[in-house]
C-alpha positions as semicolon CSV with decimal commas, in nm:
position;residue;x (nm);y (nm);z (nm)
1;X;4,390;-15,845;1,356
2;X;4,179;-15,539;1,552
3;X;4,311;-15,179;1,578
4;X;4,445;-15,174;1,898
5;X;4,671;-15,485;1,767
6;X;4,757;-15,336;1,469
7;X;4,821;-14,986;1,675
8;X;5,063;-15,186;1,866
9;X;5,272;-15,324;1,575
10;X;5,337;-14,996;1,439
11;X;5,459;-14,895;1,798
12;X;5,680;-15,190;1,854
13;X;5,833;-15,155;1,491
14;X;5,884;-14,770;1,543
15;X;6,102;-14,849;1,799
16;X;6,317;-15,101;1,623
17;X;6,315;-14,827;1,316
18;X;6,415;-14,549;1,595
19;X;6,741;-14,799;1,755
20;X;6,801;-14,867;1,364
21;X;6,821;-14,532;1,243
22;X;7,056;-14,405;1,628
23;X;7,266;-14,678;1,527
24;X;7,291;-14,656;1,172
25;X;7,357;-14,254;1,161
26;X;7,630;-14,282;1,475
27;X;7,804;-14,580;1,290
28;X;7,803;-14,327;0,963
29;X;7,923;-14,038;1,165
30;X;8,200;-14,223;1,319
31;X;8,329;-14,385;0,996
32;X;8,264;-14,026;0,797
33;X;8,638;-13,854;0,727
34;X;8,546;-13,569;0,918
35;X;8,516;-13,759;1,222
36;X;8,828;-13,891;1,146
37;X;9,009;-13,569;1,105
38;X;8,866;-13,438;1,427
39;X;8,907;-13,749;1,643
40;X;9,253;-13,937;1,511
41;X;9,416;-13,646;1,343
42;X;9,799;-13,565;1,419
43;X;10,115;-13,709;1,591
44;X;10,056;-13,826;1,933
45;X;9,715;-13,651;1,948
46;X;9,784;-13,334;1,819
47;X;9,475;-13,176;1,685
48;X;9,224;-13,448;1,841
49;X;8,876;-13,183;1,853
50;X;8,702;-13,386;2,153
51;X;8,419;-13,091;2,160
52;X;8,327;-13,234;1,803
53;X;8,242;-13,539;2,017
54;X;8,077;-13,402;2,260
55;X;7,857;-13,127;2,079
56;X;7,776;-13,372;1,756
57;X;7,723;-13,752;1,909
58;X;7,410;-13,634;2,099
59;X;7,301;-13,462;1,830
60;X;7,381;-13,703;1,570
61;X;7,232;-14,011;1,778
62;X;6,879;-13,760;1,841
63;X;6,824;-13,702;1,489
64;X;6,940;-14,064;1,386
65;X;6,658;-14,203;1,650
66;X;6,416;-13,893;1,563
67;X;6,329;-13,885;1,204
68;X;6,235;-14,285;1,221
69;X;6,022;-14,210;1,501
70;X;5,876;-13,932;1,324
71;X;5,777;-14,107;0,996
72;X;5,662;-14,420;1,233
73;X;5,410;-14,160;1,393
74;X;5,301;-13,989;1,084
75;X;5,246;-14,375;0,953
76;X;5,001;-14,445;1,268
77;X;4,796;-14,153;1,232
78;X;4,754;-14,201;0,850
79;X;4,640;-14,586;0,922
80;X;4,450;-14,452;1,218
81;X;4,282;-14,226;0,963
82;X;4,235;-14,472;0,710
83;X;4,097;-14,749;0,982
84;X;3,802;-14,464;1,156
85;X;3,681;-14,408;0,772
86;X;3,665;-14,790;0,696
87;X;3,543;-14,936;1,017
């Protein structure tokens, strides 16, 4: 496996990890007690805070996708440096 194939595999893995991270973060956010308090709280929707959804949901999805992407980029850089030293 040459360097280009190795980088393509790492890049593909990074996309998969970012998608899984975003989905996992959204699932954990949606199932938390804090979110249930904001969205389902009171009688006939009393106490429902949709502002929490509008502000938190995009940030949770972004953080869930960005963290695995950052780690994968770091691994790709380290693999590139390691292969440059040995190749």
